[in-house]
C-alpha positions in Angstrom: 52.2 -0.2 -20.4 52.7 -0.7 -16.7 51.1 2.7 -16.0 48.1 1.8 -18.2 47.6 -1.5 -16.4 48.0 0.2 -13.0 45.3 2.8 -13.8 43.1 0.2 -15.5 43.3 -1.9 -12.3 42.4 1.0 -10.1 39.4 1.9 -12.3 38.2 -1.7 -12.3 38.6 -1.9 -8.5 36.7 1.3 -8.1 33.9 0.0 -10.3 33.7 -3.2 -8.4 33.5 -1.3 -5.1 30.7 0.8 -6.4 28.9 -2.3 -7.6 29.4 -4.0 -4.3 28.0 -1.0 -2.4 25.0 -0.8 -4.8 24.2 -4.5 -4.3 24.6 -4.2 -0.5 22.3 -1.2 -0.5 19.6 -3.1 -2.4 19.9 -6.0 0.0 19.8 -3.8 3.1 16.8 -1.8 1.9 14.9 -4.8 0.5 11.2 -4.6 1.3 10.6 -7.5 3.7 7.0 -7.4 4.9 5.7 -9.6 7.7 3.1 -12.3 7.0 0.5 -10.0 8.6 0.7 -6.2 9.1 -1.8 -3.7 10.4 -2.7 -1.0 7.8 -3.3 2.6 8.8 -6.8 3.9 8.1 -6.9 7.5 6.9 -9.8 9.9 6.5 -13.3 10.2 8.0 -16.5 8.4 7.1 -20.0 9.3 8.3 -21.9 6.4 6.6 -23.2 3.3 8.4 -23.4 0.1 6.4 -26.8 -1.5 6.4 -28.2 -4.8 5.1 -30.8 -4.8 2.4 -29.5 -1.6 0.9 -27.8 -1.6 -2.5 -24.0 -0.9 -2.3 -21.8 0.0 -5.2 -18.1 -1.0 -5.7 -15.6 -0.2 -8.4 -12.4 -2.1 -8.9 -9.7 -0.7 -11.2 -6.1 -1.4 -12.0 -5.1 2.1 -12.9 -1.7 1.1 -14.4 0.2 3.5 -12.1 -1.2 6.4 -14.1 1.2 5.7 -17.0 -0.4 3.0 -19.1 -2.9 4.9 -21.1 -3.9 4.2 -24.7 -0.6 5.6 -26.0 1.5 3.0 -24.0 3.3 -0.2 -24.7 5.5 -2.0 -22.2 8.6 -4.1 -22.5 7.3 -6.9 -20.2 4.4 -7.5 -22.6 6.4 -7.5 -25.8 6.4 -3.7 -26.3 9.4 -1.4 -26.4 9.1 1.1 -23.6 10.0 1.2 -19.9 8.8 4.8 -19.3 5.4 4.9 -20.9 4.2 8.4 -20.3 5.5 11.9 -19.7 4.7 13.6 -16.4 2.0 15.6 -18.1 0.4 12.4 -19.4 0.5 10.8 -15.9 -1.2 13.8 -14.4 -3.8 13.8 -17.3 -4.5 10.1 -16.8 -4.9 10.6 -13.0 -7.3 13.5 -13.8 -9.4 11.3 -16.0 -9.4 8.4 -13.5 -10.4 10.6 -10.6 -13.1 12.4 -12.7 -14.6 9.1 -13.6 -14.6 7.8 -10.0 -16.1 11.1 -8.7 -18.8 10.9 -11.4 -19.7 7.3 -10.5 -19.5 8.0 -6.8 -19.3 4.4 -5.6 -19.6 3.4 -2.0 -16.4 1.3 -2.2 -13.3 1.6 -4.4 -10.5 -1.0 -4.9 -7.5 0.4 -6.8 -4.5 -1.7 -7.9 -1.2 -0.4 -9.3 -1.4 3.0 -7.6 2.1 4.6 -7.2 3.5 6.7 -4.4 6.6 8.6 -5.5 7.9 6.2 -8.2 10.3 7.0 -11.1 8.0 5.2 -13.7 5.2 7.7 -12.9 7.6 10.7 -12.6 7.2 10.8 -8.8 3.6 11.8 -8.9 2.1 11.1 -5.5 -1.0 9.3 -6.8 -2.1 8.1 -3.4 -2.1 11.7 -2.2 -4.1 12.8 -5.2 -6.8 10.2 -4.4 -6.8 11.1 -0.7 -7.1 14.8 -1.4 -10.1 14.4 -3.8 -12.0 11.7 -1.9 -12.1 13.2 1.6 -15.5 11.6 2.3 -14.0 8.2 2.2 -11.7 6.3 4.6 -8.8 4.7 2.9 -5.9 2.2 3.3 -2.8 1.6 1.3 -1.0 -1.8 1.2 2.5 -1.8 -0.4 3.2 -4.7 -2.8 6.2 -3.3 -4.8 8.9 -1.3 -3.1 12.4 -1.0 -4.5 15.0 1.7 -3.9 16.3 1.5 -7.4 15.4 -1.1 -10.1 18.6 -1.2 -12.3 17.0 -2.9 -15.4 16.1 -2.8 -18.2 17.4 0.2 -20.2 16.7 2.8 -19.3 16.4 1.5 -15.7 13.0 1.6 -14.1 14.5 3.3 -11.0 12.6 3.8 -7.7 9.3 2.0 -7.3 6.7 2.3 -4.5 3.3 0.9 -5.5 0.4 -1.0 -4.1 -3.3 -1.5 -3.4 -5.6 1.4 -2.2 -9.0 0.7 -0.8 -11.6 3.4 -0.2 -14.8 3.2 1.8 -17.7 5.6 2.5 -18.4 3.3 5.5 -16.1 3.3 8.5 -13.3 0.8 8.3 -13.1 -1.0 11.6 -9.6 -2.4 10.9 -7.4 -3.3 8.0 -4.6 -5.9 7.5 -2.0 -6.6 4.9 -1.6 -10.3 4.3 1.5 -11.5 2.5 0.9 -13.9 -0.4 3.3 -16.6 -1.5 6.3 -15.3 -3.4 7.2 -17.4 -6.4 10.5 -15.8 -7.1 13.8 -16.9 -5.6 16.9 -14.9 -4.6 18.2 -12.7 -6.2 15.1 -12.0 -8.4 12.9 -11.7 -5.3 14.9 -8.8 -4.0 13.8 -6.6 -6.9 10.4 -8.0 -7.5 6.9 -7.5 -6.2 5.8 -8.8 -2.8 2.1 -9.3 -3.6 -0.5 -9.2 -0.9 -4.1 -9.0 0.0 -5.5 -5.9 1.6 -8.3 -7.0 4.0 -10.6 -4.2 5.2 -13.3 -4.9 7.7 -16.5 -2.8 7.9 -19.1 -3.1 10.7 -22.7 -3.7 9.8 -25.5 -2.0 11.7 -27.4 -4.3 14.0 -25.2 -7.3 13.3 -22.2 -9.0 14.8 -21.0 -9.9 11.3 -18.7 -7.9 9.1 -18.3 -7.0 5.5 -14.8 -8.2 4.6 -13.5 -6.2 1.6 -10.4 -7.9 0.0 -8.5 -5.9 -2.5 -6.0 -8.0 -4.6 -3.6 -8.1 -7.5 -2.3 -11.6 -8.1 0.9 -12.7 -9.8 1.4 -11.8 -13.5 4.9 -12.8 -14.8 5.5 -16.1 -13.0 5.6 -19.6 -14.5 2.0 -20.1 -13.3 2.6 -21.8 -10.0 2.7 -18.4 -8.2 -0.9 -17.6 -9.3 -2.0 -21.1 -8.2 -0.5 -20.8 -4.7 -1.7 -17.3 -4.2 -5.2 -18.3 -5.3 -5.2 -21.2 -2.9 -4.3 -18.8 -0.1 -7.0 -16.4 -1.1 -9.5 -19.3 -1.0 -8.4 -20.4 2.5 -8.9 -16.9 3.8 -12.4 -16.6 2.1 -13.4 -20.0 3.6 -12.3 -18.8 7.1 -14.4 -15.6 6.8 -17.4 -17.4 5.5 -17.2 -19.9 8.3 -17.6 -16.9 10.7 -20.8 -15.9 8.8 -19.2 -12.7 7.4 -20.0 -11.2 4.1 -17.0 -11.3 1.8 -16.1 -9.5 -1.5 -12.7 -10.2 -2.9 -12.0 -8.2 -6.0 -9.3 -6.8 -8.3 -6.8 -7.9 -10.9 -6.6 -11.7 -10.7 -4.4 -12.1 -13.8 -6.5 -15.1 -14.5 -9.5 -15.9 -16.6 -12.6 -17.8 -15.6 -13.6 -20.5 -18.0 -16.0 -23.4 -17.5 -15.1 -25.2 -20.7 -11.5 -24.3 -21.4 -12.4 -21.6 -23.9 -12.4 -17.8 -23.8 -14.2 -15.0 -25.6 -10.7 -13.5 -26.0 -8.3 -16.3 -26.9 -4.6 -15.6 -26.5 -2.6 -15.1 -29.6 0.7 -16.9 -30.0 3.7 -15.1 -28.5 1.7 -12.8 -26.2 1.3 -12.8 -22.4 -1.1 -15.5 -21.3 -3.1 -15.3 -18.1 -3.7 -18.2 -15.7 -7.1 -19.8 -15.2 -9.4 -19.8 -12.2 -11.1 -23.2 -11.6 -14.8 -22.8 -11.2 -14.9 -26.0 -9.3 -12.5 -24.6 -6.6 -15.0 -21.7 -6.0 -18.2 -23.6 -6.3 -19.3 -22.3 -2.9 -18.9 -18.7 -4.1 -20.3 -16.4 -6.8 -17.9 -15.3 -9.5 -18.6 -12.0 -11.1 -16.5 -11.5 -14.3 -18.2 -9.7 -17.1 -16.9 -10.5 -20.6 -19.3 -8.2 -22.5 -16.2 -6.0 -22.8 -12.6 -6.8 -22.0 -11.2 -5.6 -18.7 -7.6 -5.5 -19.9 -5.6 -5.1 -23.1 -2.2 -6.3 -24.1 0.7 -3.8 -23.9 2.7 -5.3 -26.8 1.7 -2.2 -28.8 -0.1 1.1 -28.2 -3.9 1.0 -28.3 -4.5 4.3 -30.0 -4.3 3.9 -33.8 -4.2 0.0 -33.6 -6.5 -2.3 -35.5 -8.9 -3.3 -32.7 -10.1 -6.4 -34.7 -6.6 -8.0 -34.2 -5.9 -6.7 -30.7 -5.3 -8.9 -27.7 -7.8 -8.5 -24.9 -8.4 -10.2 -21.6 -11.1 -10.5 -18.9 -8.9 -10.9 -15.7 -10.6 -8.3 -13.4 -13.6 -9.2 -11.3 -14.9 -10.4 -8.0 -15.4 -13.5 -5.9 -18.3 -13.1 -3.6 -19.7 -15.1 -0.7 -23.2 -16.5 -1.2 -24.8 -14.4 1.5 -24.2 -11.4 -0.8 -26.8 -10.8 -3.5 -25.2 -9.6 -6.8 -27.5 -7.0 -8.5 -25.1 -6.1 -11.4 -21.6 -6.8 -12.4 -20.4 -4.8 -15.4 -17.2 -4.0 -17.1 -17.1 -0.2 -17.8 -15.9 0.3 -21.4 -13.5 3.3 -21.2 -11.5 2.3 -24.2 -8.3 2.1 -22.2 -7.8 5.8 -22.4 -6.1 6.3 -19.0 -5.1 2.7 -18.1 -4.5 -0.7 -19.7 -7.5 -1.9 -17.6 -11.1 -1.0 -17.7 -12.8 -0.6 -14.3 -15.4 -3.2 -13.2 -18.5 -2.1 -11.3 -20.4 -4.3 -8.9 -23.7 -3.5 -7.2 -24.8 -5.8 -4.4 -27.0 -6.2 -1.3 -26.1 -7.9 2.0 -28.9 -10.4 2.7 
């Protein structure tokens, strides 16, 4: 009995030491971005941005290449952590890039694009995009970086993900702006550090700039996080507008726009509910959210084979635009969630 207790004690101590080393490693390697950081600009661009010429922009949360129509996800009430094989991730990325090449927009805002993450089988999605879109300049802003995420089961593992912005026009400079983090220690160590990716483009014959703001606001907080992040976004927009700049903030807001408290896609009981953008708070801006088709679907169940009449949809992707920008069209692109749980949204506009 004494021998058993001795060995049991040794094993328990060894396990505790391993756990302590693991926790220490996570704390030491925690992603701790500064409030503002300069982003590297990659690639070459030969285009010059001009006023009174129509410009096209596509924003798309690509679901890290692993949230196609076959996927459900545990955070939305589904069952899976790993939602695609490596082959499916590569196929999703092929479809995503084929669509973008076919559309050939002047600007691209991508959210949830992975770089060497376990959940996307270590497919370097940022490298794929750079390799195929060599006529664009690009920036990448990390908003999720964890050495090893030990939950749920199976563990999610290594994550490195963020926002990628591409421009056919030269990017003068780019900055990562840290958004308020609603989570406290220790949850904050393993959670997203959401940000804004601000990319500045010079305009021919003008001392003003086109300020391209790529964003992905909070999803799984109590609601206060989205509110605080939206307030910060608004303050940055106001500062740029005060300078006379042209501003287009776009991406996944994880919020709906409603003028009367109702939605074309009401949330069913028990499913994830987005926040709400107050139209009054953005009365000095133009809101471009197209509800003719949903921009996002619930991940509580796979989309393929499901009864679409009873499916949960959302319109949470779109744009907030300064009033000196003329919106020509704003349209959700109905791709039936084949390669992502979001549909892309296309904006065409003119700088006045």
